[in-house]
C-alpha positions as CSV (number, residue, x, y, z in Angstrom):
1,M,55.1,35.2,-65.3
2,A,55.8,37.3,-62.2
3,T,52.3,38.8,-62.4
4,S,50.8,35.3,-62.8
5,A,52.7,33.9,-59.8
6,L,51.7,36.9,-57.7
7,A,48.1,36.3,-58.6
8,T,48.4,32.7,-57.7
9,L,49.9,33.5,-54.3
10,S,47.2,36.0,-53.6
11,A,44.5,33.5,-54.4
12,T,46.1,30.9,-52.2
13,A,46.4,33.4,-49.3
14,A,42.8,34.3,-49.7
15,A,41.7,30.7,-49.7
16,A,43.7,30.1,-46.6
17,G,42.1,33.1,-44.9
18,V,38.7,31.7,-45.7
19,K,39.6,28.3,-44.2
20,R,40.9,30.0,-41.0
21,V,37.6,31.9,-40.7
22,L,35.6,28.7,-41.3
23,L,37.6,26.8,-38.8
24,S,37.3,29.5,-36.2
25,R,33.5,29.7,-36.4
26,P,32.8,26.3,-34.7
27,S,34.9,27.2,-31.7
28,S,32.8,30.4,-31.3
29,S,29.6,28.4,-31.6
30,L,30.9,25.8,-29.1
31,S,31.9,28.6,-26.7
32,F,28.4,30.1,-27.0
33,A,26.8,26.6,-26.4
34,S,29.1,26.1,-23.4
35,R,28.0,29.5,-22.0
36,R,24.3,28.5,-22.4
37,L,24.9,25.1,-20.7
38,A,26.8,26.7,-17.8
39,S,24.1,29.3,-17.2
40,A,21.4,26.5,-17.2
41,L,23.3,24.3,-14.7
42,P,22.5,26.4,-11.6
43,L,18.8,26.5,-12.6
44,R,18.7,22.7,-13.1
45,A,20.5,22.1,-9.8
46,G,18.0,24.3,-8.0
47,L,15.1,22.4,-9.6
48,L,16.6,19.1,-8.5
49,R,17.2,20.3,-5.0
50,N,13.6,21.5,-4.6
51,A,11.9,18.6,-6.4
52,P,12.0,16.0,-3.6
53,T,10.7,18.5,-1.1
54,R,7.8,19.4,-3.4
55,A,7.0,15.8,-4.1
56,A,7.1,14.8,-0.4
57,S,4.8,17.7,0.6
58,A,2.4,16.9,-2.2
59,T,2.0,13.2,-1.2
60,A,2.3,13.4,2.6
61,S,-0.9,12.9,4.6
62,P,-1.4,12.4,8.3
63,A,-2.1,8.8,9.3
64,A,-5.4,8.0,11.0
65,A,-5.1,7.3,14.7
66,A,-5.6,3.7,15.6
67,I,-9.1,2.7,16.6
68,A,-9.7,2.4,20.4
69,V,-12.3,1.0,22.8
70,G,-15.4,3.2,22.7
71,D,-14.9,4.2,19.0
72,R,-17.5,3.4,16.4
73,L,-16.2,1.2,13.6
74,P,-15.8,3.1,10.4
75,D,-18.1,2.0,7.6
76,A,-16.5,0.3,4.6
77,T,-17.6,-2.2,1.9
78,L,-16.2,-5.7,2.2
79,S,-16.5,-8.6,-0.2
80,Y,-16.8,-12.4,0.1
81,F,-17.9,-15.6,-1.5
82,E,-20.6,-17.5,0.4
83,S,-19.9,-20.7,-1.4
84,P,-17.2,-22.0,-3.8
85,D,-19.4,-21.7,-6.8
86,G,-21.5,-18.7,-5.6
87,E,-21.6,-15.1,-6.7
88,L,-19.4,-12.4,-5.2
89,Q,-21.2,-10.8,-2.3
90,T,-20.7,-7.5,-0.5
91,V,-21.5,-6.3,2.9
92,T,-20.8,-3.0,4.7
93,V,-19.5,-2.8,8.2
94,R,-22.7,-1.1,9.3
95,E,-24.8,-3.9,7.9
96,L,-22.6,-6.5,9.6
97,T,-22.7,-5.0,13.0
98,A,-26.0,-3.1,13.3
99,G,-27.9,-4.3,16.4
100,K,-25.5,-7.3,16.9
101,K,-22.5,-8.5,18.8
102,V,-19.8,-9.2,16.3
103,V,-16.2,-10.5,16.8
104,L,-14.0,-9.2,14.0
105,F,-10.4,-10.3,13.8
106,A,-7.8,-9.3,11.2
107,V,-4.8,-11.1,9.8
108,P,-1.8,-9.7,7.9
109,G,-2.4,-12.2,5.0
110,A,-4.2,-15.2,3.9
111,F,-2.0,-18.3,3.5
112,T,0.7,-16.9,5.7
113,P,2.0,-19.2,8.4
114,T,0.7,-17.8,11.7
115,C,-2.6,-16.8,10.2
116,T,-3.2,-20.2,8.6
117,Q,-1.9,-22.4,11.4
118,K,-3.1,-20.6,14.5
119,H,-5.2,-17.4,14.2
120,L,-8.0,-18.5,11.8
121,P,-8.2,-22.1,13.0
122,G,-8.5,-20.9,16.6
123,F,-11.6,-18.9,15.9
124,V,-13.1,-21.7,13.8
125,A,-12.6,-24.1,16.7
126,K,-14.0,-21.6,19.3
127,A,-16.9,-20.1,17.2
128,G,-19.5,-22.2,19.1
129,E,-18.2,-21.1,22.5
130,L,-18.2,-17.5,21.3
131,R,-21.8,-17.8,20.2
132,A,-22.8,-19.4,23.5
133,K,-21.6,-16.1,25.1
134,G,-23.9,-14.0,23.0
135,V,-21.8,-13.3,19.9
136,D,-24.0,-13.2,16.8
137,A,-21.2,-13.5,14.1
138,V,-17.5,-14.1,13.8
139,A,-15.7,-12.6,10.8
140,C,-12.1,-12.5,9.6
141,V,-10.8,-9.6,7.5
142,S,-7.7,-9.3,5.5
143,V,-6.2,-7.1,2.8
144,N,-6.5,-9.8,0.2
145,D,-8.9,-10.0,-2.7
146,A,-12.1,-12.0,-2.4
147,F,-10.8,-14.8,-4.7
148,V,-7.7,-15.4,-2.4
149,M,-10.0,-15.4,0.6
150,R,-12.2,-18.0,-1.0
151,A,-9.3,-20.2,-1.8
152,W,-8.0,-19.9,1.7
153,K,-11.3,-20.8,3.1
154,E,-11.6,-23.9,0.9
155,S,-8.0,-25.0,1.7
156,L,-8.8,-25.0,5.4
157,G,-12.2,-26.5,5.1
158,V,-13.9,-23.6,6.9
159,G,-17.7,-23.7,6.9
160,D,-20.0,-21.1,8.2
161,E,-18.2,-20.8,11.6
162,V,-16.3,-17.7,10.4
163,L,-17.1,-15.3,7.6
164,L,-14.0,-14.5,5.6
165,L,-14.1,-10.9,4.3
166,S,-11.9,-9.2,1.8
167,D,-10.7,-5.7,2.5
168,G,-8.9,-5.8,-0.9
169,N,-8.2,-2.1,-1.2
170,G,-7.5,-1.6,2.5
171,E,-10.4,0.8,2.9
172,L,-11.4,-0.4,6.3
173,T,-7.8,-1.0,7.4
174,R,-6.8,2.6,6.6
175,A,-10.0,4.0,8.2
176,M,-9.2,2.1,11.4
177,G,-5.6,3.3,11.4
178,V,-4.2,-0.2,11.6
179,E,-2.1,-0.4,8.4
180,L,1.0,-2.6,8.5
181,D,3.6,-1.6,5.9
182,L,5.5,-4.8,4.9
183,S,6.9,-3.3,1.7
184,D,10.5,-3.8,2.9
185,K,10.0,-7.6,3.2
186,P,11.2,-9.8,0.4
187,V,7.8,-11.7,0.1
188,G,6.1,-8.7,-1.4
189,L,3.2,-8.3,0.9
190,G,3.0,-4.5,0.6
191,V,0.7,-2.7,3.0
192,R,-1.5,-5.0,5.0
193,S,-3.4,-4.9,8.4
194,R,-2.0,-5.3,11.9
195,R,-3.3,-8.4,13.6
196,Y,-6.2,-7.7,16.0
197,A,-9.4,-9.1,17.4
198,L,-12.3,-7.0,18.6
199,L,-15.8,-7.2,19.9
200,A,-18.3,-4.6,18.5
201,E,-21.8,-4.1,19.9
202,D,-24.0,-2.3,17.5
203,G,-20.9,-1.0,15.7
204,V,-19.1,0.3,18.8
205,V,-15.8,-1.3,19.9
206,K,-16.2,-2.9,23.4
207,V,-13.1,-5.1,23.4
208,L,-9.9,-4.5,21.4
209,N,-6.8,-6.7,21.3
210,L,-4.5,-4.9,18.9
211,E,-1.1,-6.5,18.2
212,E,2.2,-4.8,17.4
213,G,2.5,-5.5,13.7
214,G,1.9,-9.2,12.9
215,S,2.7,-10.5,16.4
216,F,0.3,-13.1,17.9
217,T,0.3,-12.6,21.6
218,N,-3.2,-11.4,22.7
219,S,-5.6,-11.6,19.8
220,S,-6.5,-15.3,19.8
221,A,-10.0,-16.8,20.2
222,E,-9.1,-17.8,23.7
223,D,-8.1,-14.2,24.6
224,M,-11.5,-13.0,23.3
225,L,-13.4,-15.6,25.3
226,K,-11.6,-14.5,28.5
227,A,-12.7,-10.9,27.8
228,L,-16.4,-11.7,27.3
């Protein structure tokens, strides 16, 4: 019996030793994983510190200088609807201005209060007087799509006094250096155009009334008439 009991005790001790070995292995594995995580943290931190700098340098680009008197208007393709049920038309700035005197004015957005109540109606009302002073065409441009511009034209009953042109992708606005970033405003306008009115003769700017942002102080039809 003593021999049997001794064998039993030995087997129990051996089993306990195995359990201790098995239980000790996860801690070793966990310790190894912790070491790997700790060694990776400085690398990840370095990547996070450098990422914003790389992203900023990759996307940063110099803004174009704002257009000035004496500059030639950059060429761009603009779109419009000639009539409510007509087909979409396009015109380039070069086609619009070549060999002509053209008044081009821009608004930050169709249907916005100042543009709808004052700026566009003023040029509609004074279009005849502008033509009497030698202006061949009067056009309004906005960073809105052509369908919005058509709806705006219809809502105000604008005829052929003023041509409403869509610079939907902001191509002309960027090329002229007159972007107006309204992304921080709650109405969701994004990047639009500063308000301005200019006279171009054969594509060259002769008169420029460029506002600060969307202000309306010197770009009215009356201001343009005084400059002619």
